[in-house]
C-alpha positions, -999 to +999 in steps of 0.1 A: +554-030+759+539+005+765+565+029+751+588+007+730+564+014+701+575+051+702+610+043+691+606+040+653+580+067+651+598+093+672+631+085+654+616+091+619+598+123+631+630+137+645+648+130+611+621+149+594+624+179+617+662+180+618+682+154+597+715+168+609+710+154+644+720+120+631+756+129+628+784+121+653+769+092+672+791+062+680+769+031+684+791+018+712+788+048+734+761+064+756+748+099+750+776+115+770+803+096+751+813+073+779+812+036+773+795+017+801+814-009+820+802-045+817+811-069+845+801-105+836+818-119+867+792-104+890+763-124+876+750-150+900+758-185+888+729-202+871+710-169+865+695-167+830+679-140+808+646-157+814+650-153+852+656-116+847+625-112+825+604-133+850+615-110+878+605-079+857+570-094+849+564-101+886+576-066+895+551-049+872+521-069+883+525-106+873+516-127+843+479-133+853+472-096+857+490-089+823+469-115+806+437-098+818+446-067+796+426-069+764+434-034+752+452-003+764+449+034+754+478+058+764+480+096+760+514+112+763+531+146+759+566+151+747+591+179+742+615+177+712+636+206+701+612+230+719+582+216+700+554+198+718+544+163+708+510+149+713+510+111+713+481+088+712+486+050+715+461+022+711+469-014+716+447-045+714+456-080+724+473-100+711+493-078+687+474-048+672+488-013+674+479+022+663+500+052+673+497+089+662+522+116+669+512+153+663+536+182+663+522+215+650+510+208+615+529+176+612+512+142+619+526+107+618+508+075+623+522+040+629+499+010+624+504-028+629+474-050+621+489-082+635+506-090+602+516-059+583+532-026+594+528+008+579+540+044+587+519+073+574+537+106+571+513+133+558+501+119+525+529+094+522+525+057+532+557+037+541+555-001+542+576-015+570+597-045+562+628-065+573+644-055+606+620-026+612+590-049+608+607-074+632+611-048+658+575-036+654+561-071+657+579-075+691+567-040+702+531-046+692+528-079+709+513-070+743+527-101+761+559-106+740+580-112+770+560-142+781+578-162+754+601-143+730+612-175+712+576-178+699+583-147+678+618-158+667+636-136+693+665-150+713+676-136+747+711-135+762+721-123+797+750-102+784+764-087+816+759-061+843+760-023+837+756+008+857+728+029+842+725+063+858+737+049+892+714+019+890+730-015+887+713-034+859+713-067+842+718-063+804+696-085+782+707-087+745+678-095+721+680-105+685+655-116+659+657-141+631+657-112+607+688-096+621+673-069+644+692-064+676+684-044+707+694-044+744+673-040+776+685-031+811+667-042+842+674-030+878+689-058+899+673-042+930+637-035+918+635-057+887+621-028+867+632-019+832+655+011+833+668+015+797+665+001+762+689+006+733+680+001+696+703+005+667+691+021+634+709+021+601+711+053+581+729+061+549+758+077+568+761+058+601+745+035+626+726+053+653+717+040+687+685+053+702+684+051+740+652+052+760+652+056+798+622+047+820+613+061+854+585+072+877+567+039+876+531+041+888+503+016+893+473+016+870+446-011+876+471-033+894+499-029+869+530-007+870+539+016+840+567+041+836+552+076+835+584+094+826+606+085+796+636+101+780+647+092+744+682+101+732+694+097+696+722+116+680+723+150+696+685+150+702+667+144+735+629+139+738+613+140+772+580+121+774+553+122+801+523+099+803+491+118+809+467+088+811+465+051+807+431+034+803+428-004+802+400-026+787+380+002+770+367-022+743+387-009+713+373-019+679+395-038+653+387-012+626+411+013+640+440-010+633+432-017+597+458-010+570+441+001+538+458-006+504 
């Protein structure tokens, strides 16, 4: 769950910098306007969404190794519209999150304390509710994929798609609150290659795509060190600078103050 938490924050930051990028995006198409082919007939008989997730968990290091992670600190750099993004992410098991994005004089902070979610944009605080809070809950839970049903999320093996020449299983996810998103896992490697999330705006529904690549091992676990986020006409390139595990993060940094 390393970079999923960037989705809401980067999306809102991009709207602040350039609201016009939200126009002309069909939620059924990829960024180049070509709808991907789904071939349900190619799925092996008896294969389930849980099987695909279990293969992914094994590919990145295994359940026992993942359970040993008590906290994680990630530093990333991004490029958006020629502007540099500095991104700092703190996570603490089981489900605490703090993320800060800086771009020039602008700063945005996303916090989830295990119950409540909040976005801070400058001096303005935005309480996250409904579908957005549902997504944030899943993103903040470090071991969400161990048992998605525990968090009210259902999984469906929705087909097979070609993602940038990688054949992937498509897993459709939906929460009790109505949030929906899709994840794509390489059939060959088991690794996650792409994730799509849909956001509602006053004018249209916008799909944000995130592509994952350059997986590297850190303390026995594999993480993607390159990401690309696409929404509307905007592309954000992200590079992981460092990942540190079990640094003893204090609970106070995840507090939401009224």
